Structure formats: structure tokens, C-alpha cells
C-alpha atoms as a printed R data frame, in Angstrom:
   type eleno elety resid chain resno       x      y       z
1  ATOM     1    CA   UNK     A     1 144.946 54.570 123.605
2  ATOM     2    CA   UNK     A     2 147.492 53.437 126.153
3  ATOM     3    CA   UNK     A     3 150.099 52.089 123.758
4  ATOM     4    CA   UNK     A     4 149.976 55.233 121.632
5  ATOM     5    CA   UNK     A     5 150.572 57.246 124.806
6  ATOM     6    CA   UNK     A     6 153.607 55.118 125.686
7  ATOM     7    CA   UNK     A     7 155.015 55.550 122.171
8  ATOM     8    CA   UNK     A     8 154.546 59.329 122.314
9  ATOM     9    CA   UNK     A     9 156.203 59.527 125.759
10 ATOM    10    CA   UNK     A    10 159.319 57.724 124.486
11 ATOM    11    CA   UNK     A    11 158.729 54.566 126.512
12 ATOM    12    CA   UNK     A    12 159.874 52.421 123.589
13 ATOM    13    CA   UNK     A    13 163.113 54.337 123.011
14 ATOM    14    CA   UNK     A    14 164.773 51.348 124.687
15 ATOM    15    CA   UNK     A    15 163.850 47.671 124.361
16 ATOM    16    CA   UNK     A    16 160.840 46.638 126.435
17 ATOM    17    CA   UNK     A    17 159.484 43.189 127.282
18 ATOM    18    CA   UNK     A    18 155.753 42.543 127.279
19 ATOM    19    CA   UNK     A    19 155.647 42.483 131.082
20 ATOM    20    CA   UNK     A    20 157.240 45.943 131.254
21 ATOM    21    CA   UNK     A    21 154.631 47.272 128.826
22 ATOM    22    CA   UNK     A    22 151.800 45.726 130.844
23 ATOM    23    CA   UNK     A    23 153.140 47.130 134.140
24 ATOM    24    CA   UNK     A    24 153.586 50.641 132.696
25 ATOM    25    CA   UNK     A    25 150.044 50.635 131.319
26 ATOM    26    CA   UNK     A    26 148.746 49.579 134.750
27 ATOM    27    CA   UNK     A    27 150.677 52.441 136.388
28 ATOM    28    CA   UNK     A    28 148.970 54.880 134.022
29 ATOM    29    CA   UNK     A    29 145.528 53.479 134.880
30 ATOM    30    CA   UNK     A    30 145.043 51.342 131.758
31 ATOM    31    CA   UNK     A    31 143.905 47.889 132.882
32 ATOM    32    CA   UNK     A    32 143.763 45.714 129.776
33 ATOM    33    CA   UNK     A    33 143.815 41.933 129.386
34 ATOM    34    CA   UNK     A    34 147.038 40.441 128.049
35 ATOM    35    CA   UNK     A    35 145.371 39.795 124.688
36 ATOM    36    CA   UNK     A    36 144.126 43.393 124.499
37 ATOM    37    CA   UNK     A    37 147.750 44.522 124.843
38 ATOM    38    CA   UNK     A    38 149.351 41.861 122.629
39 ATOM    39    CA   UNK     A    39 147.122 42.413 119.593
40 ATOM    40    CA   UNK     A    40 147.937 46.131 119.172
41 ATOM    41    CA   UNK     A    41 151.614 45.433 119.948
42 ATOM    42    CA   UNK     A    42 151.619 42.965 117.058
43 ATOM    43    CA   UNK     A    43 149.961 45.527 114.789
44 ATOM    44    CA   UNK     A    44 152.305 48.326 115.842
45 ATOM    45    CA   UNK     A    45 155.302 46.067 115.228
46 ATOM    46    CA   UNK     A    46 154.123 45.051 111.746
47 ATOM    47    CA   UNK     A    47 156.173 46.158 108.764
48 ATOM    48    CA   UNK     A    48 154.638 49.639 108.520
49 ATOM    49    CA   UNK     A    49 154.145 50.220 112.254
50 ATOM    50    CA   UNK     A    50 156.015 52.520 114.642
51 ATOM    51    CA   UNK     A    51 157.560 49.620 116.622
52 ATOM    52    CA   UNK     A    52 159.869 46.689 115.883
53 ATOM    53    CA   UNK     A    53 159.465 43.309 117.559
54 ATOM    54    CA   UNK     A    54 162.772 41.509 118.217
55 ATOM    55    CA   UNK     A    55 163.797 38.276 119.935
56 ATOM    56    CA   UNK     A    56 166.136 38.722 122.901
57 ATOM    57    CA   UNK     A    57 167.104 35.807 125.140
58 ATOM    58    CA   UNK     A    58 164.021 33.863 124.054
59 ATOM    59    CA   UNK     A    59 161.629 36.737 124.748
60 ATOM    60    CA   UNK     A    60 160.062 39.136 122.302
61 ATOM    61    CA   UNK     A    61 160.970 42.754 122.963
62 ATOM    62    CA   UNK     A    62 159.605 45.921 121.404
63 ATOM    63    CA   UNK     A    63 161.486 49.083 120.492
64 ATOM    64    CA   UNK     A    64 160.727 52.223 118.485
65 ATOM    65    CA   UNK     A    65 161.432 51.824 114.770
66 ATOM    66    CA   UNK     A    66 164.314 54.005 113.547
């Protein structure tokens, strides 16, 4: 639910760290555990998903797949 909403709103048009994703979901009223956010992020950033997971300065960041 919440991650699909963020994707549709263009939230991932720029690179986002996990903490940014978690904070944005909280702002929108989605209060998930870290694992409940990380698992769909991993699925969405899989080879056929709408997101790409990249390493930046030792942290994984997520951005919309081109």
C-alpha cells in the first residue's frame, strides 16, 4: 500500500535512503515495522521491479527505474 503510493507520487524520482522512506510513510499515516518496509523495498528493487537499489556512501538508496 504505502510504498506503491510513494512510487505513484514520484517520491522515488530522486535517490532515497531507507530512513527517508520510513519517515515519509509515517507522515502519510503508514506505521510499519522496519522489516515490513524493507521486504517490499527489496522486492520492488528486484530485477523486474519499479525501483533500483544502489549503494551510495555505504548506504543503500532506492530510485525509480528508468
